[in-house]
C-alpha positions as CSV (number, residue, x, y, z in Angstrom):
1,M,-0.1,-0.1,-0.2
2,P,1.9,3.3,-1.5
3,A,2.0,6.0,1.5
4,K,0.3,8.7,2.0
5,R,1.4,12.0,0.7
6,V,2.1,14.7,3.5
7,P,2.7,18.1,2.0
8,S,6.3,20.1,3.2
9,P,6.1,22.7,5.5
10,D,7.4,24.8,3.0
11,R,5.1,24.3,0.2
12,P,1.3,25.3,0.6
13,S,-1.3,22.9,-0.3
14,P,-3.7,23.0,-3.3
15,Q,-6.4,24.4,-1.1
16,D,-4.5,26.9,0.7
17,V,-3.2,28.2,-2.5
18,G,-7.3,28.2,-4.3
19,E,-8.0,30.6,-1.1
20,T,-5.1,33.0,-2.0
21,R,-6.1,33.4,-5.7
22,R,-9.2,33.9,-4.6
23,S,-8.9,36.6,-1.9
24,Q,-6.7,37.7,-4.5
25,I,-9.0,38.2,-7.1
26,V,-11.4,39.6,-4.8
27,A,-9.1,42.4,-3.0
28,K,-9.1,44.0,-6.7
29,L,-12.9,43.9,-6.6
30,P,-13.1,47.7,-5.8
31,A,-10.4,48.9,-8.1
32,L,-12.3,46.6,-11.0
33,I,-15.2,49.0,-10.2
34,L,-13.3,52.2,-10.3
35,V,-11.9,51.1,-13.9
36,L,-15.2,50.1,-15.0
37,G,-16.8,53.6,-13.8
38,L,-13.9,55.4,-15.8
39,A,-14.1,52.9,-19.1
40,A,-18.1,53.9,-18.8
41,G,-16.6,57.3,-18.6
42,L,-13.8,57.1,-21.9
43,F,-16.5,55.2,-23.8
44,S,-19.1,58.1,-23.8
45,L,-16.3,60.9,-24.1
46,A,-15.7,58.9,-27.6
47,L,-19.1,59.0,-28.0
48,T,-19.1,62.4,-28.0
49,L,-16.5,62.7,-29.7
50,R,-17.9,60.5,-32.7
51,C,-21.1,62.4,-32.8
52,Y,-19.9,65.8,-32.7
53,V,-21.6,68.2,-35.1
54,R,-21.6,71.5,-35.7
55,C,-24.5,72.4,-36.5
56,P,-27.2,73.5,-33.5
57,F,-30.8,71.8,-34.0
58,N,-33.6,71.7,-31.9
59,D,-34.1,74.3,-29.4
60,E,-30.6,74.9,-29.3
61,W,-31.8,76.7,-33.1
62,Y,-34.7,78.6,-32.1
63,V,-31.9,80.0,-29.5
64,I,-29.7,81.2,-32.7
65,D,-32.7,82.1,-34.7
66,S,-33.0,84.5,-31.5
67,I,-29.8,85.6,-31.4
68,A,-29.1,86.5,-35.2
69,R,-32.8,88.7,-34.5
70,G,-30.6,91.3,-32.3
71,N,-31.6,89.5,-28.7
72,G,-28.2,89.2,-26.5
73,P,-27.7,89.1,-22.8
74,T,-28.5,92.7,-22.7
75,S,-31.7,91.5,-23.5
76,L,-33.3,90.5,-20.4
77,S,-36.5,89.5,-20.9
78,W,-35.5,87.4,-23.8
79,L,-32.5,85.6,-21.6
80,F,-35.2,85.2,-18.5
81,G,-38.5,84.9,-21.0
82,Q,-39.7,81.2,-21.1
83,H,-39.0,78.5,-23.4
84,N,-41.9,75.9,-23.2
85,E,-42.2,75.3,-19.6
86,H,-38.5,76.5,-18.6
87,R,-36.3,79.6,-18.1
88,I,-33.1,78.7,-19.6
89,A,-31.0,81.9,-19.2
90,I,-27.8,80.1,-18.1
91,P,-28.2,77.8,-21.4
92,R,-29.1,81.0,-23.5
93,L,-25.9,82.8,-22.3
94,L,-23.6,79.4,-23.0
95,I,-25.1,79.5,-26.7
96,W,-24.2,82.7,-27.3
97,L,-21.1,83.3,-25.9
98,D,-20.4,79.9,-27.8
99,L,-21.5,82.1,-30.9
100,V,-20.3,85.3,-30.3
101,V,-16.3,84.2,-28.7
102,F,-16.1,80.1,-30.1
103,H,-17.8,81.4,-33.5
104,G,-20.8,78.8,-32.9
105,K,-19.4,75.7,-33.5
106,N,-21.1,73.6,-30.6
107,I,-16.7,72.7,-29.1
108,S,-17.3,75.3,-26.0
109,L,-20.6,73.5,-25.1
110,F,-19.8,70.8,-25.4
111,V,-16.4,71.5,-23.0
112,E,-18.7,72.5,-20.8
113,I,-20.7,69.4,-20.6
114,W,-17.9,67.8,-19.6
115,L,-16.3,69.8,-17.3
116,V,-19.7,69.4,-15.6
117,L,-20.0,65.9,-15.3
118,V,-16.3,65.3,-14.5
119,L,-16.4,68.4,-11.6
120,H,-19.7,66.4,-10.9
121,W,-18.1,63.1,-10.1
122,A,-14.9,65.1,-8.1
123,A,-17.3,66.8,-5.9
124,V,-18.8,63.2,-4.8
125,C,-15.3,61.1,-4.8
126,Y,-13.7,64.7,-3.1
127,A,-16.3,64.2,-0.1
128,I,-15.7,60.8,0.2
129,E,-12.0,60.9,0.7
130,R,-12.4,64.0,3.0
131,F,-15.0,63.2,4.8
132,T,-15.8,60.0,5.3
133,D,-13.7,57.0,7.6
134,F,-15.1,54.1,5.2
135,P,-12.3,51.9,4.6
136,K,-10.5,51.8,1.6
137,L,-12.3,49.3,-0.8
138,L,-15.6,50.6,0.3
139,K,-14.5,54.2,-0.7
140,R,-12.9,52.9,-4.4
141,T,-16.2,50.8,-4.6
142,L,-18.4,53.9,-4.4
143,E,-16.3,56.4,-6.3
144,G,-16.7,53.4,-9.4
145,I,-20.3,52.9,-8.7
146,F,-21.0,57.2,-8.9
147,A,-18.4,57.2,-12.4
148,F,-20.2,54.4,-13.8
149,C,-23.7,56.0,-13.2
150,I,-22.9,59.7,-13.5
151,F,-20.8,58.7,-17.2
152,H,-22.5,56.2,-18.1
153,P,-24.3,55.8,-22.0
154,N,-27.6,55.5,-21.3
155,Q,-28.2,59.5,-21.3
156,H,-26.4,59.6,-25.2
157,E,-28.6,62.1,-26.2
158,N,-27.1,64.9,-23.3
159,L,-23.4,63.8,-24.5
160,T,-23.6,64.3,-28.4
161,W,-26.1,67.5,-28.0
162,A,-24.6,70.7,-27.1
163,F,-27.9,71.8,-25.8
164,Q,-27.9,69.9,-23.3
165,V,-25.9,71.8,-21.2
166,S,-28.7,72.7,-19.9
167,F,-29.8,69.2,-18.1
168,V,-26.5,68.3,-16.8
169,L,-25.6,71.5,-15.1
170,P,-29.2,71.7,-12.8
171,F,-28.1,68.1,-11.4
172,A,-24.4,69.0,-10.7
173,I,-25.8,71.9,-8.7
174,A,-28.1,69.5,-7.1
175,T,-25.7,67.2,-6.0
176,A,-23.1,69.5,-4.6
177,A,-26.1,72.1,-2.8
178,L,-26.7,67.8,-1.1
179,L,-23.1,67.4,-0.4
180,A,-22.5,70.6,1.5
181,V,-25.7,70.1,4.0
182,A,-24.7,66.4,5.0
183,F,-21.0,67.7,5.1
184,F,-21.9,70.9,6.6
185,P,-20.7,70.7,10.6
186,C,-17.1,69.7,8.3
187,L,-16.8,73.2,6.6
188,R,-14.4,75.5,7.3
189,R,-17.0,78.7,6.1
190,P,-20.1,77.9,6.6
191,W,-21.7,81.5,5.2
192,I,-20.4,80.7,1.9
193,A,-22.1,77.4,1.9
194,A,-24.8,78.5,3.4
195,A,-24.8,80.9,0.8
196,G,-24.2,78.4,-2.3
197,V,-27.0,76.2,-1.0
198,A,-29.3,79.1,-0.9
199,V,-29.2,79.6,-4.4
200,A,-29.0,76.4,-5.9
201,P,-32.1,76.0,-6.2
202,I,-32.4,79.6,-8.8
203,L,-29.5,77.9,-10.3
204,A,-30.4,75.1,-11.6
205,A,-33.8,76.2,-12.3
206,L,-32.5,79.2,-14.4
207,N,-31.4,75.8,-16.4
208,L,-34.4,73.6,-16.2
209,A,-37.8,74.2,-14.2
210,A,-37.5,71.1,-12.3
211,G,-34.4,72.5,-10.9
212,L,-36.9,74.1,-8.0
213,T,-37.0,71.0,-6.9
214,I,-33.6,71.9,-4.3
215,G,-35.3,74.3,-2.3
216,P,-37.6,71.7,-0.5
217,V,-35.3,68.7,-0.4
218,V,-32.1,70.9,1.4
219,L,-34.7,73.0,3.7
220,F,-35.6,69.2,4.9
221,F,-33.0,67.9,4.5
222,G,-31.1,71.0,6.3
223,V,-33.5,70.7,9.1
224,R,-32.8,67.2,9.7
225,K,-29.3,67.7,9.5
226,H,-29.8,70.2,12.8
227,L,-28.3,73.1,10.6
228,P,-28.3,76.2,12.3
229,R,-31.1,78.2,11.9
230,R,-30.0,81.5,10.6
231,Y,-28.4,78.8,7.6
232,V,-32.3,77.6,7.5
233,L,-33.8,81.0,7.1
234,L,-31.7,82.3,4.7
235,I,-32.2,79.1,2.5
236,L,-36.0,79.2,3.2
237,A,-35.8,83.3,2.7
238,T,-34.0,82.8,-1.4
239,F,-35.5,80.1,-2.1
240,L,-39.3,82.3,-1.8
241,L,-38.2,84.7,-3.4
242,G,-36.5,82.8,-6.6
243,S,-39.0,81.1,-7.0
244,A,-41.3,83.9,-6.9
245,A,-39.6,85.5,-9.0
246,Y,-39.2,82.5,-11.4
247,L,-43.1,82.3,-11.5
248,W,-43.9,85.8,-12.2
249,R,-45.7,86.2,-14.9
250,F,-45.6,82.2,-15.8
251,V,-47.7,81.0,-18.4
252,S,-48.5,77.2,-19.3
253,P,-47.0,76.6,-22.7
254,Y,-49.7,73.3,-22.9
255,D,-53.0,74.9,-22.7
256,A,-54.6,71.6,-24.2
257,H,-52.9,69.6,-21.7
258,P,-52.7,71.3,-17.8
259,V,-51.0,69.9,-15.2
260,Q,-54.0,69.1,-13.9
261,Y,-54.8,66.1,-16.3
262,A,-51.3,64.5,-14.6
263,L,-52.4,65.0,-11.3
264,S,-56.1,63.1,-11.7
265,H,-54.3,60.3,-12.9
266,P,-52.2,59.1,-9.6
267,K,-51.6,56.0,-11.4
268,G,-50.3,57.0,-14.4
269,M,-47.5,59.2,-12.8
270,F,-46.8,56.3,-10.6
271,V,-46.2,54.1,-13.8
272,Y,-44.6,56.4,-15.3
273,I,-42.0,57.8,-12.4
274,L,-41.7,53.7,-13.0
275,T,-40.8,54.2,-16.5
276,Y,-38.4,57.1,-15.6
277,F,-35.8,55.2,-13.8
278,G,-36.5,51.4,-15.4
279,A,-35.3,53.4,-18.6
280,S,-31.9,52.8,-17.4
281,W,-32.6,48.6,-17.7
282,T,-34.6,48.4,-20.9
283,K,-31.5,47.0,-22.8
284,I,-30.8,44.7,-20.0
285,L,-34.2,43.7,-18.7
286,P,-36.8,44.5,-21.5
287,H,-40.2,44.6,-20.9
288,K,-39.1,43.8,-16.4
289,E,-37.9,47.7,-16.0
290,R,-40.7,49.0,-14.3
291,I,-41.1,46.0,-11.5
292,T,-37.2,46.5,-11.2
293,A,-37.9,49.9,-10.6
294,F,-40.7,49.4,-8.2
295,L,-38.5,46.8,-6.4
296,S,-35.3,49.6,-6.1
297,L,-38.3,51.8,-4.7
298,V,-39.2,49.4,-2.0
299,A,-36.2,48.2,-0.9
300,G,-34.3,51.9,-0.5
301,A,-37.3,52.2,1.7
302,I,-36.8,49.6,4.2
303,I,-32.7,50.2,3.8
304,V,-33.5,53.8,5.3
305,I,-36.2,52.9,7.5
306,R,-34.3,50.5,9.3
307,S,-30.8,51.5,8.9
308,A,-32.9,55.2,11.0
309,R,-34.0,53.6,13.3
310,R,-30.9,52.0,14.4
311,K,-29.6,55.4,14.0
312,Q,-26.5,54.3,11.9
313,L,-26.9,56.1,8.3
314,S,-23.7,58.0,8.1
315,A,-23.5,61.9,6.6
316,F,-23.1,60.0,3.1
317,E,-25.5,57.9,3.2
318,Q,-28.3,60.6,4.4
319,F,-26.6,62.5,0.9
320,C,-27.3,59.4,-0.9
321,V,-30.8,59.6,0.5
322,A,-31.4,62.6,0.3
323,E,-30.0,62.4,-3.5
324,A,-32.4,59.8,-4.6
325,A,-35.3,61.8,-2.9
326,L,-35.0,64.3,-4.7
327,M,-34.9,62.2,-8.0
328,I,-37.7,60.9,-7.2
329,C,-39.6,64.6,-7.0
330,V,-37.6,65.3,-10.4
331,S,-39.3,62.6,-11.7
332,A,-42.8,63.5,-10.6
333,V,-42.4,66.8,-11.3
334,T,-41.8,65.8,-15.1
335,A,-44.7,63.8,-15.2
336,A,-46.9,65.9,-13.4
337,G,-45.7,68.3,-16.9
338,R,-44.8,65.4,-20.0
339,L,-48.2,62.4,-18.9
340,P,-50.3,63.9,-21.3
341,F,-48.2,62.9,-24.3
342,G,-47.6,59.6,-22.7
343,V,-45.5,57.0,-20.6
344,G,-43.6,56.3,-23.1
345,Q,-42.4,59.7,-23.1
346,A,-40.6,58.4,-20.0
347,F,-37.9,56.3,-21.6
348,A,-36.4,59.7,-23.2
349,S,-32.1,59.2,-22.5
350,R,-32.2,62.8,-21.0
351,Y,-34.1,61.6,-18.5
352,Q,-30.9,59.4,-17.5
353,T,-29.3,61.7,-16.0
354,P,-31.7,61.9,-12.8
355,A,-31.9,58.4,-12.8
356,M,-28.5,57.3,-13.2
357,L,-27.5,59.1,-10.0
358,Y,-31.2,57.6,-8.5
359,W,-29.2,53.9,-9.3
360,A,-26.1,55.5,-8.1
361,A,-27.1,57.0,-4.7
362,L,-30.1,53.4,-4.1
363,S,-26.3,51.1,-4.9
364,S,-24.3,53.4,-2.7
365,L,-26.8,53.1,0.1
366,V,-27.2,49.4,-0.5
367,L,-23.7,48.4,0.0
368,I,-22.5,50.3,2.7
369,A,-26.2,48.8,4.2
370,I,-24.1,45.0,3.9
371,W,-20.8,46.0,4.5
372,R,-22.0,46.9,7.9
373,T,-24.4,44.7,9.0
374,R,-23.6,41.6,6.8
375,P,-19.5,42.5,5.9
376,A,-19.6,38.3,5.1
377,W,-21.9,39.1,2.2
378,F,-19.8,42.2,0.9
379,R,-17.3,40.6,-1.4
380,A,-20.2,38.7,-3.2
381,A,-22.2,42.2,-3.4
382,Q,-18.9,43.7,-5.1
383,G,-18.7,40.4,-7.6
384,V,-22.3,40.9,-8.2
385,L,-22.4,44.9,-9.0
386,A,-18.8,44.2,-10.7
387,A,-20.8,41.9,-12.8
388,I,-24.2,44.6,-13.6
389,M,-21.4,46.6,-14.7
390,C,-20.0,44.4,-17.7
391,V,-23.8,43.3,-18.6
392,S,-24.1,46.8,-19.4
393,L,-21.1,47.5,-20.7
394,L,-22.0,44.8,-23.6
395,T,-25.0,47.1,-24.3
396,F,-22.8,50.5,-25.3
397,A,-22.8,48.8,-28.7
398,S,-25.9,49.5,-29.9
399,T,-26.2,52.9,-28.0
400,W,-23.6,53.8,-30.3
401,Q,-24.9,52.8,-33.5
402,A,-27.8,54.5,-32.9
403,S,-26.2,57.8,-32.0
404,V,-23.9,57.5,-34.6
405,K,-26.7,57.0,-37.1
406,R,-28.5,60.1,-35.5
407,A,-25.1,62.4,-35.8
408,D,-24.4,61.3,-39.5
409,S,-28.1,62.5,-40.5
410,L,-28.2,66.0,-38.4
411,G,-24.3,66.3,-40.2
412,R,-25.9,65.6,-43.8
413,A,-28.4,68.5,-43.0
414,C,-26.0,70.7,-42.1
415,D,-23.9,70.3,-44.9
416,M,-26.7,71.3,-46.6
417,V,-27.5,74.7,-44.3
418,V,-24.0,75.4,-44.8
419,N,-23.9,75.4,-48.4
420,G,-27.4,77.0,-48.8
421,K,-29.5,74.2,-49.9
422,Y,-33.2,74.5,-47.5
423,D,-34.9,71.7,-49.1
424,R,-38.1,69.3,-46.5
425,Y,-35.0,67.1,-45.7
426,A,-32.6,69.6,-44.2
427,V,-35.7,71.7,-42.1
428,R,-37.0,68.2,-40.7
429,T,-33.7,67.3,-39.4
430,L,-32.7,69.9,-37.7
431,Y,-36.2,70.8,-36.4
432,A,-35.8,74.7,-37.9
433,A,-39.7,74.7,-39.4
434,G,-40.5,76.4,-36.6
435,A,-38.2,79.5,-36.0
436,G,-37.7,79.3,-40.1
437,I,-33.8,78.7,-41.8
438,E,-33.0,82.2,-42.1
439,P,-31.8,84.6,-40.4
440,A,-30.0,81.8,-38.1
441,A,-28.2,79.9,-40.9
442,T,-27.2,83.1,-42.6
443,V,-25.9,84.2,-38.6
444,L,-24.0,80.8,-38.5
445,R,-22.0,80.6,-41.6
446,R,-20.4,84.0,-41.0
447,A,-19.7,83.0,-37.4
448,W,-18.0,79.2,-39.1
449,G,-16.5,81.5,-41.8
450,D,-18.0,79.7,-44.7
451,R,-19.4,82.2,-46.0
C-alpha cells in the first residue's frame, strides 16, 4: 500500500493556493469597479467626439434664431423669458458665448458638458475621501459606482447634443448642494456654503424648471441635519424669493394638456415615475423595467427605515438618501408636466442623467448597509455589482450605432445648410421648421467663416 503523501511545510497545499488566489481576485474588486466606471466615461467621451456636429438643432436652433434677430445678454426679457415650461437663461448665455466668442461650432458647449460631468464626479469623490471614514475598499467601490452612473452612455442625448448642457448642469448643482448640507459641520466657511446652497435651486432652475425642487429637499434635509436656524432661514428666504421671481408672469405652455390632467391620474403618474427609472434597465432587462424600479423603491425604503431606527446613517448615507429623494421628486414633476404626452415619453435618454444618479445613490446605500450589517456578504455584493456593470458594458455597442446614425443624419443636414440648400430634409432633420432657416443660417455661416 503506497504511503500517503504529506505536504511539505514549506509548500502550501492546493487548498491554500486556491484560497490565496480567490483572496487576490476579491481584493482587486474595488479597483475593477472603479476601472469599469472610468471605462464608461471614456466610452461616452468617444461617443461625444464621434457624434460631434457643429450645427445647432431643435431647441438650440431656436436660441440661435433669436440671437440672429438681435437678442443677447442685454435683452433681459429674452434671457429670462420662457422656453416651453423652463427659463433657460444660463443655456442662452452659454450659446451666445459660443456663437460670439467661439465661432458657433458647439465646441465650447460640449467642453462645458464634460467639465460639468467631471466636476460632478470629483465633488462626490472629494466628499468620500475627505469626509468619510470608510475603509479604502468601500471608498473605491463607491467612487466607481458614481463614475459609472454619472458618465453612463444611457444619457447619450445629453452627451451628443450641445444644448443639453442645460440638463447636466442642474443635477451637478443639486449634488453639490446636498453634499454641502450633508457635510456642513465639516466645512470651514459655513456662510459661503449656506449661500451656495441657498442659490442652488434658482441657479438650477435657470437651466431646467425642475431645479426648483432642490429647494424643498435641501430645506428638509437641513432641518433634519440640525443646521443653525440662521442658515435654514437664509435658504428658505432665498428659495421663496427666487421661486416667486421665477413664477412671475409664468404662462403654461400646454393649455391643451394642463398639469391638472396628470394630477387627476395618480396611477399614470406612478407608472411614469417607474418608467423614468426603469428605462435604465431596458437593454438589460427588457419588459421588466417597471418592476425593477418598483422593487428598488421598496428596497430603498426598507434600508432607510432600518438604518434610521438603528441610528446608523452616516453623513454620506444621508446624502445618498437625499439624492435619491430629489431624483424621485424630479421624476414626479416631470410626470406632472409630460404625462399628457404619454408614458412612453419617460424613456427619453435625456432623463437618464437624473435616473442614473438615483441608481448610484441607491446602490451605494445597499452596499454600505451590507458592509455594515453583513460584512461576510460584502465581497459577494461587490462581485454582483461588477458583473452587472460588465453586462451593461455589452449594451454600449447598440447605443453607439444608434447615436452615430443620428449624428450622421444631422451632419448631412448641416452640410445642406452650409451650402444654402434648404430642402425639407434639412429643415425637418434640424427641427428648424418652427423658427425658419433664416436668418440663423446666415449668422452661422458667417461665424464659421464659410461665407
